[in-house]
C-alpha positions, 0 to 999 in steps of 0.5 A: 742327805736331808734331816731335821735336828732336834735340840732335845734329842738324846745324843747316842754318841755322847751317851756311849762315850760317857758310858751312861745309860741311854734315855728310854724314850726318843728322839735320838740323835745318831750318825749316818754316813755314806760310802766315803764314811762322811757322817752327819747327825740325824734324829730318829724318834723311834727307839727301835727303828727299822732299816727303812726308818734309818733310810728315811732319816738319811733322806733317801727317797728311793729306798729300794735302791739303798741298803743300811748297815749298823756299825757294831762296837767291834767296828764291823758292819752288819746289814739292817734289812728294811723290816729289821729293827735295832734297839737304840737303847740297848745295842750301843749302836749309834752309827749307821752307813747307807749305800746306794746299791743292791749288792754287798761285797765281802772282804778281809781287812787285817784278818777281819771280815767286812761287808761293803755296799759298793763295788769299790772302796778307797784306801783312806776308807779302808784305813778308817774301817781299820781304825788306824792312824791315817797319816802313818799307815799304808793299805796293801792288797794281798795278791796270791801268788803275786806281789802285794799292791799298795792302795793309795788314799784316794785310789779305788780298790775293786771289790767285784773281782772274783774271790774275797779281797784281802787287805792289810795295813802296816806302818808307812815306810818313809824313804829318805837319803842319809849321806847319799844312801837310801834308807827306809824308816817306819816312824814319822819322826826321827831324833838327832841320834836316830839320824846319826845312827843311820849314817854311822850305826856304831855312833854313841855320845862321846867327848871326842867326836862331834856330829853335825846333822843337816837336812832338806826337802822336809815337810812344811813343819821342818823343810830344811835346817840342822839338828842338835842332840835332843831335837826331832824332825818330821819325815817326808819321802825323799828327805835328804840328810847329811851327817858329818863327824868331827874329831875333837881330840 
């Protein structure tokens, strides 16, 4: 995309974040993204631009091959036809997406309806649309009558198949091993006592029993080591823990 920045342009993103009234005259600085949700700032002089003007601001040279969408406050996408206008001063819309396509594809994500301008969409893009934590959330495709399929961050899901695709997000499941037994954890971190209880569910702080916790194959922040009461470790799939009780009596 090409565009020219104007240092005196009204920054709509900043205005919306601060809750202040948008200036009544242009130029305005908006964000225009592509199908990977990579956004760049662009300047539009007209306070009531058309879809065609959004495409022009995005640097599109063959507008017949593209379609623009405005991102509403709810996070939903709404198509902006070439001759349709949007009032930058009133709508609170400061972000747009431009797709190279002549079709739109509808899908459900966490029971919300979205229109997308490309036949494929990546897992990380679905996470961004769902406004969830990227590192701690997974995206799944609901398969009626079958087994739901995990969609990896860089994996493309096909939106052109018959029917409306239904995606849902859920907390990432970390698969770890505690005392040689596989465990599944839904949080990205564990405290000392949370690890101990995975090995010994009835364990409690005691004057007579002392627990030693060691781990390895962890993430770069804590690849291996030991834990004491009060400490927390970040998790990684395949991380190994060993918890040993010692009777002090």
